[in-house]
N, CA and C atoms as an extended XYZ file, in Angstrom:
255
Properties=species:S:1:pos:R:3:atomname:S:1:resname:S:1:resid:I:1 pbc="F F F"
N         0.843       -1.167        0.000 N   MET     1
C         0.000        0.000        0.000 CA  MET     1
C         0.892        1.235        0.000 C   MET     1
N         0.830        2.001       -1.050 N   VAL     2
C         1.631        3.214       -1.168 CA  VAL     2
C         0.749        4.428       -0.892 C   VAL     2
N         1.334        5.553       -0.507 N   PRO     3
C         0.528        6.745       -0.225 CA  PRO     3
C        -0.213        7.239       -1.463 C   PRO     3
N        -1.470        7.580       -1.277 N   ARG     4
C        -2.289        8.124       -2.361 CA  ARG     4
C        -2.844        9.471       -1.926 C   ARG     4
N        -3.273       10.257       -2.883 N   ASP     5
C        -3.888       11.562       -2.644 CA  ASP     5
C        -3.073       12.380       -1.648 C   ASP     5
N        -3.625       12.625       -0.467 N   ASN     6
C        -2.912       13.464        0.502 CA  ASN     6
C        -2.330       12.641        1.648 C   ASN     6
N        -2.206       11.340        1.507 N   GLU     7
C        -1.629       10.494        2.553 CA  GLU     7
C        -0.107       10.642        2.563 C   GLU     7
N         0.495       10.497        3.748 N   VAL     8
C         1.941       10.592        3.887 CA  VAL     8
C         2.448        9.432        4.745 C   VAL     8
N         3.709        9.101        4.546 N   LEU     9
C         4.351        8.094        5.382 CA  LEU     9
C         4.905        8.762        6.621 C   LEU     9
N         5.019        7.988        7.686 N   GLY    10
C         5.570        8.548        8.908 CA  GLY    10
C         6.123        7.460        9.803 C   GLY    10
N         6.898        7.880       10.804 N   ARG    11
C         7.476        6.956       11.778 CA  ARG    11
C         7.006        7.383       13.165 C   ARG    11
N         6.499        6.426       13.928 N   VAL    12
C         5.987        6.707       15.266 CA  VAL    12
C         7.157        7.049       16.186 C   VAL    12
N         7.076        8.215       16.842 N   THR    13
C         8.145        8.638       17.737 CA  THR    13
C         7.762        8.515       19.201 C   THR    13
N         6.457        8.543       19.495 N   LYS    14
C         6.019        8.495       20.890 CA  LYS    14
C         4.597        7.961       20.968 C   LYS    14
N         4.326        7.176       22.001 N   ILE    15
C         2.976        6.698       22.261 CA  ILE    15
C         2.390        7.571       23.371 C   ILE    15
N         1.259        8.207       23.086 N   SER    16
C         0.658        9.118       24.051 CA  SER    16
C        -0.482        8.479       24.833 C   SER    16
N        -0.829        7.260       24.542 N   GLY    17
C        -1.899        6.573       25.245 CA  GLY    17
C        -3.245        6.794       24.594 C   GLY    17
N        -4.206        5.932       24.921 N   ALA    18
C        -5.578        6.013       24.395 CA  ALA    18
C        -5.587        6.040       22.869 C   ALA    18
N        -4.798        5.169       22.252 N   SER    19
C        -4.655        5.038       20.797 CA  SER    19
C        -4.252        6.354       20.125 C   SER    19
N        -3.421        7.122       20.788 N   ARG    20
C        -2.869        8.354       20.219 CA  ARG    20
C        -1.350        8.231       20.156 C   ARG    20
N        -0.797        8.740       19.058 N   PHE    21
C         0.624        8.602       18.792 CA  PHE    21
C         1.164        9.905       18.219 C   PHE    21
N         2.434       10.158       18.462 N   VAL    22
C         3.129       11.273       17.823 CA  VAL    22
C         3.927       10.670       16.671 C   VAL    22
N         3.693       11.173       15.467 N   VAL    23
C         4.289       10.614       14.256 CA  VAL    23
C         5.071       11.699       13.538 C   VAL    23
N         6.331       11.403       13.183 N   MET    24
C         7.137       12.301       12.348 CA  MET    24
C         6.929       11.878       10.905 C   MET    24
N         6.313       12.734       10.118 N   CYS    25
C         5.938       12.388        8.750 CA  CYS    25
C         7.034       12.764        7.755 C   CYS    25
N         6.946       12.208        6.555 N   THR    26
C         7.954       12.458        5.533 CA  THR    26
C         7.905       13.880        4.984 C   THR    26
N         6.828       14.613        5.251 N   ASP    27
C         6.776       16.017        4.830 CA  ASP    27
C         7.312       16.942        5.917 C   ASP    27
N         8.113       16.385        6.855 N   ASN    28
C         8.784       17.113        7.936 CA  ASN    28
C         7.818       17.826        8.880 C   ASN    28
N         6.650       17.227        9.095 N   LYS    29
C         5.693       17.751       10.058 CA  LYS    29
C         5.437       16.668       11.107 C   LYS    29
N         5.362       17.108       12.358 N   GLU    30
C         5.071       16.177       13.438 CA  GLU    30
C         3.586       16.267       13.749 C   GLU    30
N         2.889       15.134       13.638 N   ARG    31
C         1.445       15.112       13.827 CA  ARG    31
C         1.060       14.225       15.003 C   ARG    31
N         0.004       14.636       15.699 N   THR    32
C        -0.613       13.784       16.704 CA  THR    32
C        -1.665       12.960       15.972 C   THR    32
N        -1.473       11.653       15.952 N   CYS    33
C        -2.344       10.782       15.164 CA  CYS    33
C        -3.088        9.810       16.066 C   CYS    33
N        -4.242        9.417       15.607 N   SER    34
C        -5.026        8.422       16.333 CA  SER    34
C        -5.412        7.313       15.361 C   SER    34
N        -5.850        6.207       15.934 N   ILE    35
C        -6.307        5.087       15.125 CA  ILE    35
C        -7.827        5.152       15.076 C   ILE    35
N        -8.428        5.239       13.893 N   PRO    36
C        -9.889        5.247       13.815 CA  PRO    36
C       -10.466        3.944       14.370 C   PRO    36
N       -11.696        3.995       14.814 N   GLY    37
C       -12.338        2.863       15.467 CA  GLY    37
C       -12.326        1.572       14.671 C   GLY    37
N       -12.489        1.645       13.356 N   ARG    38
C       -12.558        0.420       12.553 CA  ARG    38
C       -11.213       -0.288       12.444 C   ARG    38
N       -10.109        0.406       12.791 N   TYR    39
C        -8.774       -0.189       12.697 CA  TYR    39
C        -8.168       -0.524       14.058 C   TYR    39
N        -8.818       -0.157       15.153 N   ARG    40
C        -8.194       -0.258       16.477 CA  ARG    40
C        -7.718       -1.655       16.821 C   ARG    40
N        -8.457       -2.668       16.466 N   ARG    41
C        -8.074       -4.029       16.837 CA  ARG    41
C        -7.371       -4.773       15.709 C   ARG    41
N        -7.141       -4.114       14.588 N   LYS    42
C        -6.484       -4.768       13.459 CA  LYS    42
C        -4.974       -4.789       13.578 C   LYS    42
N        -4.375       -3.754       14.134 N   PHE    43
C        -2.924       -3.736       14.256 CA  PHE    43
C        -2.483       -3.032       15.523 C   PHE    43
N        -1.365       -3.505       16.045 N   TRP    44
C        -0.751       -2.928       17.235 CA  TRP    44
C         0.444       -2.111       16.792 C   TRP    44
N         0.573       -0.918       17.337 N   ILE    45
C         1.626       -0.010       16.904 CA  ILE    45
C         2.599        0.228       18.047 C   ILE    45
N         3.888        0.189       17.699 N   LYS    46
C         4.963        0.422       18.661 CA  LYS    46
C         5.794        1.611       18.182 C   LYS    46
N         6.696        2.080       19.030 N   VAL    47
C         7.602        3.165       18.657 CA  VAL    47
C         8.499        2.677       17.517 C   VAL    47
N         8.794        3.539       16.567 N   ASN    48
C         9.618        3.294       15.373 CA  ASN    48
C         8.915        2.494       14.289 C   ASN    48
N         7.633        2.210       14.411 N   ASP    49
C         6.898        1.572       13.328 CA  ASP    49
C         6.667        2.579       12.208 C   ASP    49
N         6.686        2.104       10.976 N   VAL    50
C         6.393        2.948        9.821 CA  VAL    50
C         4.898        2.812        9.533 C   VAL    50
N         4.215        3.953        9.443 N   VAL    51
C         2.761        3.965        9.279 CA  VAL    51
C         2.358        4.889        8.136 C   VAL    51
N         1.145        4.684        7.661 N   LEU    52
C         0.560        5.546        6.643 CA  LEU    52
C        -0.437        6.466        7.340 C   LEU    52
N        -0.253        7.775        7.168 N   VAL    53
C        -1.055        8.771        7.872 CA  VAL    53
C        -1.917        9.525        6.879 C   VAL    53
N        -3.191        9.677        7.229 N   LYS    54
C        -4.086       10.517        6.435 CA  LYS    54
C        -4.381       11.771        7.251 C   LYS    54
N        -3.802       12.915        6.859 N   PRO    55
C        -4.034       14.158        7.621 CA  PRO    55
C        -5.505       14.553        7.609 C   PRO    55
N        -5.932       15.178        8.695 N   TRP    56
C        -7.307       15.645        8.791 CA  TRP    56
C        -7.530       16.811        7.835 C   TRP    56
N        -8.782       17.021        7.443 N   ALA    57
C        -9.121       18.157        6.581 CA  ALA    57
C        -8.918       19.469        7.327 C   ALA    57
N        -9.260       19.476        8.613 N   VAL    58
C        -9.040       20.641        9.471 CA  VAL    58
C        -7.847       20.313       10.357 C   VAL    58
N        -6.932       21.223       10.550 N   GLN    59
C        -5.704       21.028       11.328 CA  GLN    59
C        -4.857       19.896       10.747 C   GLN    59
N        -4.789       19.785        9.442 N   GLY    60
C        -4.051       18.720        8.777 CA  GLY    60
C        -2.558       18.747        9.029 C   GLY    60
N        -2.012       19.914        9.382 N   ASP    61
C        -0.583       20.003        9.673 CA  ASP    61
C        -0.257       19.524       11.075 C   ASP    61
N        -1.270       19.367       11.922 N   GLU    62
C        -1.052       18.987       13.308 CA  GLU    62
C        -1.619       17.612       13.671 C   GLU    62
N        -2.673       17.180       12.990 N   LYS    63
C        -3.365       15.943       13.374 CA  LYS    63
C        -3.663       15.082       12.157 C   LYS    63
N        -3.843       13.780       12.425 N   GLY    64
C        -4.165       12.861       11.354 CA  GLY    64
C        -4.617       11.517       11.902 C   GLY    64
N        -4.973       10.623       10.993 N   ASP    65
C        -5.386        9.263       11.327 CA  ASP    65
C        -4.372        8.276       10.780 C   ASP    65
N        -4.072        7.245       11.552 N   ILE    66
C        -3.201        6.171       11.086 CA  ILE    66
C        -4.095        5.143       10.404 C   ILE    66
N        -3.853        4.906        9.114 N   VAL    67
C        -4.710        3.983        8.369 CA  VAL    67
C        -4.007        2.679        8.004 C   VAL    67
N        -2.684        2.597        8.224 N   TRP    68
C        -1.964        1.363        7.897 CA  TRP    68
C        -0.644        1.310        8.637 C   TRP    68
N        -0.261        0.110        9.067 N   ARG    69
C         1.062       -0.115        9.653 CA  ARG    69
C         1.794       -1.073        8.734 C   ARG    69
N         3.012       -0.715        8.365 N   TYR    70
C         3.785       -1.518        7.426 CA  TYR    70
C         4.565       -2.611        8.146 C   TYR    70
N         4.634       -3.789        7.511 N   SER    71
C         5.439       -4.886        8.038 CA  SER    71
C         6.887       -4.709        7.580 C   SER    71
N         7.776       -5.571        8.059 N   LEU    72
C         9.188       -5.467        7.672 CA  LEU    72
C         9.377       -5.655        6.170 C   LEU    72
N         8.627       -6.576        5.567 N   MET    73
C         8.734       -6.778        4.114 CA  MET    73
C         8.245       -5.549        3.359 C   MET    73
N         7.160       -4.944        3.841 N   ASP    74
C         6.646       -3.737        3.200 CA  ASP    74
C         7.636       -2.589        3.289 C   ASP    74
N         8.318       -2.474        4.426 N   ILE    75
C         9.316       -1.416        4.598 CA  ILE    75
C        10.453       -1.602        3.600 C   ILE    75
N        10.853       -2.843        3.354 N   GLY    76
C        11.876       -3.118        2.343 CA  GLY    76
C        11.441       -2.671        0.961 C   GLY    76
N        10.184       -2.903        0.634 N   ARG    77
C         9.664       -2.472       -0.667 CA  ARG    77
C         9.620       -0.953       -0.771 C   ARG    77
N         9.251       -0.287        0.332 N   LEU    78
C         9.226        1.179        0.321 CA  LEU    78
C        10.626        1.749        0.147 C   LEU    78
N        11.618        1.094        0.761 N   LYS    79
C        13.001        1.539        0.591 CA  LYS    79
C        13.477        1.324       -0.839 C   LYS    79
N        13.078        0.208       -1.464 N   ASP    80
C        13.440       -0.032       -2.862 CA  ASP    80
C        12.861        1.044       -3.789 C   ASP    80
N        11.654        1.488       -3.484 N   ARG    81
C        11.026        2.526       -4.287 CA  ARG    81
C        11.492        3.928       -3.904 C   ARG    81
N        12.378        4.005       -2.896 N   LYS    82
C        12.942        5.260       -2.399 CA  LYS    82
C        11.871        6.204       -1.847 C   LYS    82
N        10.830        5.639       -1.210 N   LEU    83
C         9.809        6.447       -0.555 CA  LEU    83
C        10.209        6.800        0.874 C   LEU    83
N        11.061        5.948        1.491 N   ILE    84
C        11.598        6.229        2.816 CA  ILE    84
C        13.094        5.933        2.810 C   ILE    84
N        13.792        6.428        3.820 N   ASN    85
C        15.239        6.186        3.917 CA  ASN    85
C        15.519        4.972        4.742 C   ASN    85
């Protein structure tokens, strides 16, 4: 799953509790992100995980939703495509 439309890649830097995370995104913005209800039990997120973030329409530079967590194989593919370092 690659970023589409206004989605960005990011790396989780801090867990704030209650399914909230601080994510450093590839557009050099730090966002407070949450997991929407339909995804809460699908994946567990830890510090340094690579995630796909969909910024909010309002306050998009500060907040967003985590819509995907990449596995180690997916991270390798993203590095091959030069989407992340």
